[in-house]
N, C-alpha and C positions, 0 to 999 in steps of 0.2 A: 621553477619547475612545474608549478598546475598555474592553470588559469582558471577563471572562475567565471562561469557563466549565468545570469539571473535573469536576463531580460529576453529571453527566447518565445517567439510567438506561440499560442496556445493551439493555433489550427496547423494541421500538418496534412498530409497526405496519408492516404490509407497505405500507400508503399512506405514511408516513413515510418508510421508506426506499428505494422506487422511484418510486410513482406522482407523490410529490408534486415528484419531482427529473425527472419525461417519461421514463424507463424506458420504453421498449417492451413490449409484454405477452409478445413472446416473447424478451427480450433472458435471454442466460445467465448474467447474474448470479443472476436469480429463480428458478433452477434450486436443488431439494434437494440436488443434487451441490457446487454452491457453495455455499448458505448454510442457516444452524442456524436450520430451524422450528420455530417451540414450536407451535405449532398453523395450521391455515390462514390467520389475520390477522395473528400474531404472530410476527416472528422477533429475534436478535440482531443488532443492528446490522453491515452489513459497512464501514460507513465513518461518519466523523462528519457527513459532510453530511446523516445521516436527522434531524439537528437542524436544519438550514438554515432551512429555511420557517419553522418554528415561533421560530426567533429573528429571522427576518425579521419576522415579525409581531409580534412583543412592540414591538418599534421603540424600543428604550432604550437604543440608542446611535448614533453615525454607525457606531464597527468594534466588531469580537468576534474572539475566539478560542476554539477549542472542543478541550482535549485530552481522548484518552479510549481506553480498552480499544475495538477493534473485532474482530470475529470472521469467520473464512473458512474453508471446506473447502479445503484447498488440497495441494500436493506434499509429501512429506518429503525436507527437505535442510536444510544448513546456514542457509539464508537463510530461509526458511518457516517460520511456526507458526500454530497454528490461532488463536491469539490474540495480538495487536499493538497498537499503538499509534499513531494517528494526531492531527497538530494541523492544523486549518482554521483559515481569520478571512477575514474580508471588510473591506471600506471602503467606506461607501454615500454618494451625497449626494441630497439631496432637492432636486427641482427648485423646491420652493414657497420654498425658504431660498435659494437661489443669487444672486449678486450681479446685480442686474439682470435675474436670470431666464435667467442666463447661465451653464451649468453647466461649460464650458471653462475660462470666464476664472476662475471660483472654484473649480475642479481646479488649473489650473496656479498659482494663488496659493498654494495648499498644497504644490505641489509644488517651489516655491522656499523654504519652510520646511524642507526633506528635507536633512540633512547630506550633502554630495559627499564619495565616499569616492576612495583611490586606488586604483582597479582598473584591470584591463585588460578592456574589456567588447566582446565582437563582437557586433551585432547587425544583420546585412547584409539581414536578410529588410522584406518592407513593413509594415505596421502590420498591413492588412487584405490579403487574396487573395480573389477572388471564387469561387476554387473551394478553395484549400487551408484558408482561414482565414476566412471570409466577416465581413461588415458585419451587425449587424442593425439594415438599414435602416429597417425599419417602426419604430425607436423610438430609434436613436441615430444622431448624424452624426458623420461623418468627425473635425471637429473634438473633436467630446466623446470620443470612443475614443483619440483621440490624446493627451489630455490624461489619460484613465484611465489609459493605459497606460504612459504616463513616469512618473505616481504610484504604480502596482503596482511598477513596475522597480526605480526607484528604490527602494522601500520593502523590498524582499526584497532586492536589493543591499546596504542597509546592515544587514541581520539577516545575510547569510553573511559578509560582511566582519569582523562583529564575531566570527562562531563561529569561523571557518577563522582569523583570525588569532591569536584567542587558542590555537587549536590548534597554530600554527605558530611561536608563542611559546613554547610550551610544548615542542616539537619541538628549538628552538634550545638550550632550556637543558639537556634531557637528551643532544644530543648525537645525535640521531636525522638519520640524511643523506638518507633518504630523503624527507624534506618538506623543499620548497625553504625557505629563510630569509630570503632577500634579495632575489628576484624579488618584482613586485607582484601577488597573487591573479590571476588571469585567470578569466574568465566566459563564459559565451554564451548567448543567448535562440536557441531553436529552434521552428518552429512544433509546432503538437500538437493532438491533438481530446480535449475531454473533452465528456460528456452535459452539463453545465450551466453552460459558457462558449461566446463565442464574439464575438471572435478568441480563440485558447487558444494558452499558451505553457510550451516545459519551462526551467528555470534549471540549466544545466551547468556545474560549475568544474572547471577542471584539478587536480587533486588527485594527487601521487603519480605521476604519469608520465601518469595514462590522465583524457578526460574522465566524468563520476561525473552522471549523475542527479539533482539534488538534490528540486526543487520542482515541482509543476506549478499554471497560474494562471491566471486568463484574466478576462474582461469577465461579471460577469453574467447568462447569459439571461433577458432581460425578463420572461419566463414566471413563474419563480419570487416575484420582487416580487409582482409581482400577483397571483397565485393565491394569495399570501399577505396582501393587502389592503395593500401598500404602492405602490402603483402608480408615484408619482412616485419613488421610490429605484432609482438607479442605481449601479453600482460593479463593484468588482472582488473577486477572491476567489482562494485558494489552497489547497492542501493538501499535506502532506507525512509522510512515514512516519518515526517518531521510531527506532524500531530501527535503521533504515538508515543514520540520519544517525551515530547512536551506533556502529554498527560501523565506519562511514569513520572517522570521528575517532578511536575508540579503538583500531584495529585490534584488533577481535573479531570471531575467526573464526566462532563459531558461534552462531545465534540462540537456543537453549536455554541458553545460557550467564546469559542474561539472566532465566529463572526457577530458575537455580540457588541452593542454601543453605550451597552450598562458600565456606566462610571465605576460602580463598584466591583466590577470586573478589572475594567482596563487599570486603574489606579494601583492594582495591587502590584502590576510588574512595569518593570523599564529594563533597559538595556544598563543600564549605569547602576543596577543592584544585583546581586546577588541570586543566584537560587533559591527560592521558599516556596514551601507550601499556599497552595491555594486555601483563603478561609473562606469557606462556603458563606452566602447571603440565604435570606430566606427563600426556602421552595417553595414553590407555588403550586395551590390543590392540582392532583390531575382528574381530568375530566375524560373518562372511557367509554366509547362507543362501539358496538359493532355492526359489520355489515356484513351479511351473510346470501350469498347467490349462486344462482346454479349456469354452470359454463354449458354452452350449447354443444350438442352430441354431432359429432361428424357423421352419425346417420339419420340424425332427426331432418325429418324433411323440412322442418322450420329451420333448424341450423344451416345445414349442408358445411359447405366451407367459411361459415361466416367467421371473424375475427375473435368471437366468442368462445370457438371450441377449446377442449382441452392442450390440443394441439399448438396452437396459436396462443394461448396465454400464457404467460410467466409472470414469476411473482414480482421482478421488478417492474411491470405495468403498473400493478398497482400503488406500488410505493411513488415511482413518478407521479401519478395522478394526486395522488395525498401531498406531495410534495408542493406539485404545482398550483393546489388548492389552497394549503394550508401552511406553505412555505417553514418557517421554523416556531411555527405552534404546535408541532407535534414531534412527541418526544420518540414514541416508538410505534412500529407496526409489527402486530404477531401473528402468525396462523393459529389459531386455538383448536379452528375442528375442520375437517373433512371427510368425507365418503363419498363412494359411488353407489347409485340406486341400482340394487340388484338386476331389475327388469332391464329398463334403459341403458344401465349404463353411465347415466350422465353424471359428471361428479360437482359434487357441491362444497365450496368454501365457504370458511368464516373467517374473517380478520378484525381483531382488536384493536381499534384505534387508540392510541394515549393521547390527548389532546390537551398540552401543558407547556405555557410560556415560561422563556427562564424571566421574563421582564415583569410579568404582572398577571393577576388572578383574568383568567379567561371566563367570561359569564356563561352558562348554562345556553342562553338565545345562541351566543357566539358560536358555539363549539357544534350548536343543532345546525347552525345556517352551514358552516363549513363540513358538516358531515353530509348534509343534503345535496351539496355542491358533488362530494366524491359520489355519491350514491348515482347521480345523475351524469357525472360525465363517465363512470363504469358501465351505465348502459350505452351510453351515444357510441364510446370508442370501440368498447366491445360485447354490444350486444348481449348481455349474460339477462338474464331473469333474477331479479332480486327475490327473497325470500322474508 
């Protein structure tokens, strides 16, 4: 029933990544500060949904999953990395093949085949809401959406139950007191918004004392299968960040560890072993260094419309410079001060860079050298005035 795709090329067209999914022309995700452009027409995919239209068009199965690396310009901290992994999936039904032409009846017959799990489920919102979570009334009846939503929610609840039950069993075996081992797993459905689905939801899990967002999902916007040449297909889709789930389940504190070659990390995990909590090894000392600078003002005779003015500079620009210079030797970068000059209106920014390797102690001389390179590139690329 489901085909699994794991080897799709990360290089996609702008049309695949944005246009096919209905992204507005002014959507911030299209910006070069958010997306890695190879050229005007080609990018590194920012989500697995870049392959959604093509997969619908192939029409090889009732359902599919796609697991892949995705790329985004983003902040530098313990939970963000320019490369990460997503999984998405969809389950579709064909109106031409429905029982008696009745999609709702067909989907409900499939719902009855799904396993029932011992979960405590909170789902207090209506299936649709005219403002918060609208029905695609042009394409779907409320009965069809109720059936597809039931199938979607039961399917994802089943996945979450399997995943977190194994984590709970492992916690009990290792004596981890932070993870409840006797109470039923609690999940809740929350209304959400996504460009590709309506109505939409997020599934949250109550885990170690907090509600945690795990997966986003919803009823596929019908424009997608229509534009893919399969207008009679209707169904649901979901997406999930794999590193996020792994960090929650294994207690991994820093996303950089997934790219580490340190045996102290790699040897803790195996596909042949049950889920278990990460055991921290030595944490090397931090080395904080600040970089402060003036952005050029658009009214400055020296600045004009240079790339360092406040309209052209984006926070992800300094993140990208730091990544290119220091790589995984930086744990996080934070804005610690900003102000505008009361007379000239020039803006000043100050960022604190935390140089800390996961694998060894960085000498202060090394950190200084990296920091000087960051400062130089800021001047060279954005014509800022260092303070």
